[in-house]
N, C-alpha and C positions, 0 to 999 in steps of 0.2 A: 471618229464617232461622235456624234455630241447628244451627251446627254440633258435631258431638263432639268435635272438636278443633282448638283455631285454635294452629298454632305462628306464634311472635311470632322473624321472623326469616328471612332465606331466603340465611342462607350455607352456610356447610360444616355446620355445626350441625341448623340449621334442615330444610336439603332432605335431610339424612340421615335427621331423625327423621321427616320426614313419610312418607318412600317406606318407612322400619320399617314406620307407623303405618298404612298402606294397607289396605283390605280393602274391599270390595265394599260392608259394611253400616256402616263407617265411614265418618261424611262428614268431612272435612280440609280447611281453611283454613288459607294462608299467608300470612302480610301481612311484605312487605317495603318499608321506606321507600323505597329506590335505584327507579331504573327500570328495572334488570336485577338476575335472580337472581346468586348468586356471594359476595354481600361482599366481604372486604375483599382475597377470592382474586385478585378481580378484578388487582389493583395489585401485586399479588405476582410479577412477569413472572423470576423466579431460578428455579431447579429445588430439588430436594430432596422435593419432595411426592410422597403415593404409595408411598413405599418397602416402608412395612407393607400399605396398604389393595392395591393393586393389581401390587407387585412391581416396581415400574416408576420411574423418575426423571421428577416431571414439572415443569410450572411451577405457577401456581397456578390462571390460567386454565384448564389443559389437565384440572385435578383437578377446577376447577369443572365444568368442562364435561360430565365424564362424568355427574355425579348431576344436570345440569342437564336432557341429555338425558333420560335417566331420569326424571325428573317430571314432563317435557312428555307423555311415553309415556304416564301412568299415565294421563292427565288430572287432577288432581290440582288443583284450586281456588286459585287466587293473586291478591290484589290486589295491586300493582306500586305504586310512588311511595305508600305509606299508611302514615304513621304513626300509633302507638295514644299516645292523649293521655293517655285515664284508663281504669281497669280497676276496676271494682267486683263484689266478691260478692253473689249471690241464691240463691235457693232450690234453684234447678235447675241453677246453677254461676257465671256470668259474664255479665258486663256488659261490653263494649269499645265506647269511645267511640274513632273513628279519623278523619283528616281524609287524603281522597284528591288528588289535584292536581287529578282531572280531576272528579269526582263530590263532591269536597265532604264534609260531614260526613257517615260513617256511624255506625250503630247496629249492633252484631254481639254475636251470643249464641252462648256456647261453654258447654260440658257440661264442658271440661278444656280448659287451656291448657299447652301448654308454651312457657316461655320460653329460647329460644334468638338472643340478640340483641345475641350477642355482648361487646366489650367499648372502652375507650374510652383512650387514652394521656394520664397525667400531662401537668400544662400546666406552664408557669412561674409562674404565678401559686400553684400549688400548693407548690413547693418552695422559691419564694422567695429566690429568687437575687436579690442585691444589685446595683446597678447603674441607669444609663440603660435606656429604654427603645426601643430605636432598632429599625425592622424589620432583618427578616434571623435572628431567632430563633423556631425553630418546632420540632415535634415532627418524628420522625422519620418518622414515617409521614405527616404532610403535605408533607412532602417528595417522600417517593417516589409519593401521588398525582399533585403537581405535574409529576414526570419522568416515570411509566410511563404516566399520561394522558392528559394535559393538555400534555406534552412544552416543558416549562420547568425549566431548570435552575437552582437556587434559590440558586446562590455558587460562587464557584470556589476562593474561599480558607476552607476549611472545620474546624471543629471539632467535635466529638460530646462530648456530655456523657452517660454511660451506656449498660454496656455491654450492655443489653439483643439479643436478636436481632436487632430493627429496627433499631436502631442499628449495628448488628455488618455488617448485608444491605446498608445503605445509605455506608457507608464506603467499602464497594469499587464497589458500584455508581455514587456520584459518583465517585472514582477513574478508574473504566472510561468516564466521560463527560468527562473530562477536567478535573476539579477537583481541588486539590492539599489532601487531607486530612491535617491537619497532627498529626491524636494525638484517642485516646480515651480521658478521663479514667472511670473510675469509684470512685463513696465506700466501696463497700465492699470488702474485701481479696482478694477474687473475682471474677472476669466473675459476669455475669449471663445468660449467655447461651449457649447449647449450644457443646459442644467443638471440633466438627466448624466453628462460623461462625469461634471465634477460630481456626481455622488456617488455613479457606480467605477470609474476608474482612479478617483484620488481617496476619496471620502472611506470608502468602502476596503480599503485596504494602507490607512491610514499615511500616506504619501502626502507630506506636506505642502499648501501652495501660498508663495511668499509673495503677493499681491504689491504693487507698485516696486520690483526688485527685478534688478538687470544685471547680465554678466558682466566687470568690469576688467577681468583678467581670464587668461589660458597659460595657463604653465605646461610644459613636458618638452624634452628634445626631440624626440624619433615616437615618442607616444606620450597623448596623455595626461598627465598626475595629477593637476588638481586644478580650479575653477574658482572662483571669489565672485562673490555677488554683493551687489552693496542696495541699500534705498533708494527710491528717487520723489524727489516732489512731484508739486503739480505739475511744473515746468519741466520733467523728466531730467533734473540736475540732481547731482550726487549728493547726499545727506554724508557731511562728514561721519565718524565714527561709527557706520553700520556695516562692517566689514565681514562677511560670513564667509570662511573659507570651507570649501568640502575637494577631500580627497577622491576624484575618480576616473576612470581611463576611457570615458564616454561621455559626451556632451550633444545632447541631441538639440534640432533647433527647428521650433514648432511655430515660426514668427512670421507667419503670412503666406495666403495665396494668392498669386498675379496671373488672371486671363492670358492664356495662351495666344496672343495676336502676330507674332513673328510675322507669319504667313499674309499677313497685312500688307506689311511695310510697302510692296512697291506700289498701293493704292492709297488715293486720298482718301482715310476713313475718317471720319471725327471719332476723336475718343473721348471719355468722361474721364475727368481730371480725378474723378474719387473710387469709381470701381475700377478703373481701367482697360476697362473692356470699350468696346464700340456705342456711339451715341444713336437709341433705337426708338422709332415711331411704337406706336399699339399694333402693329402688326410685324414687330420685332423686321425689320428693314432700317438699311443702315443708311448714308448719307448715297451711297456709291448703289446705281441702281442695281436690284439684282442681288446683291447680298444680305443676304439672312444672320443674324447671329440669336445663340442662344446657350443655354446650360451652364458650367463654366467659365465657357469663354466671352461671354457675354458679361456674366458677373459672379461673384464668389458665392453659392451658395450650402448652405448646413446640412439639407436633406435631400437625397438621391432622389427622393418623389417628386420635390420640387421641380429638380431639375425634366424630369421622364414628361409632368404636366406642363411646361413651359416648351419642353422641345417640341412637343404634339402641336402645340398652338401656332409656334414659329415654320412649322413645317405645313401646317395647312393655310397660314398665308403665303407660304413663297409656292404652293401650287394652286393658288388664285392668282397669283401675278405671274405662274408661268401659263394660266388660264386665260389670261387676260383683263382679268377682274380688278387690279390692282395696281395704283397707281400710287408712284411714290411722290410725284408732285401735288403742289396745291396746296389751300392754305392750311396751316398748321396750327395748332392751339398749347403751347409751350406747358408742360408740368416743373416745377420747379420745389426744389428741397426746402423747407422754410424751420421753422424755430423746434429746433428737439429732432431732427430728419437727418441723417446722411446724405442719403441718395435715394431715388426713383428711380424705376424702368416701369414703363419707358418714359422716355424724356421729353415726348410730346406725343398728342394726337393727331395723326393728317383725316383733316376732316372729309373728303372725298370716298372715307373708305369705315368711318366712326360709324355704323349699323350696327351693333352690339357690345354690350358689356363689356368691358377691360376690366381685368384684373393686376392691377397695380402693386409690384413689389416695391418692396422700401426696408430699409432699417434704421432702426432708433440711433441716437447718437450718447444715450444714458441708460442705466436701469432704472424703471422706474415699478411700485407695485400696482399704480392703475392709473392707467391712460387714457386719453379722447383723442383720437386722429382727426384731423377737421381739413378738409378741402374746400376750399374757399375763389371766388373768382371776382373780381372786383367788389373785394372785402364782404360779400356777402356766403355762408356757408353752403354749398350745394348736397355736402355729404357726410356724414362722421361714423366712427367707432369707435366702440370703448372695447378695452384689453387690460389684462390684468398682466402683473408680471415681464414686463417688458423689459431687453437687454441689448445691444448692441449682435448680440453673437447670433441672437434668432432671427430668422424673416417674418416680417409681416406683410399682410395682404389688404387693400381694402379695394372695392369696387366700386366703379365708375358707368356709366350708362350715357348714352345721346341726349335721353330727357335729364339728366341733370346740370345737365350744362345752361347757363344763363344767358351765354351769347357765343357767337364763333370765330371770336374773336383776341379775347382778351384771357393771360395764361390763368393756368391754376395754381395754387398753392398749398402745398401738404405742411400741416403744421403737429405740431403734438405737443396737448397741455396735460401736466403732471397734477390729479388729482387726490 
């Protein structure tokens, strides 16, 4: 059977996309590798979800349940326990090879695909921490799953490397379960987590944050026994005489998230050098016709509410493509990240379908108490936005409409001015 749209991933992004694309004449299939829908939200039992989407303070499972209930009410097709192994481009769309735990190998045809597979955590091997290889070193997300779903406390004397939101939340969670969290080290001179998480997860529990520090040694044979952290300079070189030793039995790593795009390896998809996700235009269309991307598979978000909103927009564009209303070809106006900006999504406007305002997401590369974001074309300002308390950990947005453009050929540059 051929579906009009196949959504890869049944988390917040995938569910939002499927619901937004749902119509009587649009056949949708969601593929989810876990046995249940909801994705990472199922293990996020802390609150703070849904403040924008529902104007309520929900836990992760509560947030997911709102969408799961609506999903099943619509009767959208879903294959649970199904992993996409390969995807190839065909004349009609895409051919997907998947493995179902019950049915075995599946062949699935789709006119369009929405990639909403989420992201994964960087591991110790990817950041190359020196030292022994004992048990007790794991990612913060793994520890979260062990504790919140499996019911295992993975350590009692704990240190956390990296100040990403998962690490901060696990500092609080481990403390509440009786563990002694001795500190959080962050190699950058600023935290990589939301400001509210710094306050609620570290400051409220008197857990120290060591900025411009990293782990330089791990000790232990069978089980972790201790670690050493040291201060680093602006070039991330260790500063002599700054060693601090900690006796711990658990080291949690919260050192970054990477979009999960492995299923795209068989396709010639252009990837963003900064986000590690696909490059997309304002329709969330990749350079491969009929392939769309959204959520954390596109770029890592700090709020699930933003994942939901972005995935809805991507799904509406995919639906328009299926109905023949979107052409990926045609003249493009590129959007570049200028001074003070780390990256932008989208990376281009496809002029043949740029007929309504576009919400551009971006991250800054430094902290600032006050800033002005400026979109320019041919050195002329076409849009501005003022902001307070900006930081790399918190995504920003600016709106750009067709009437803002000075012409339909010159690239647009987004810059930040600290004021």
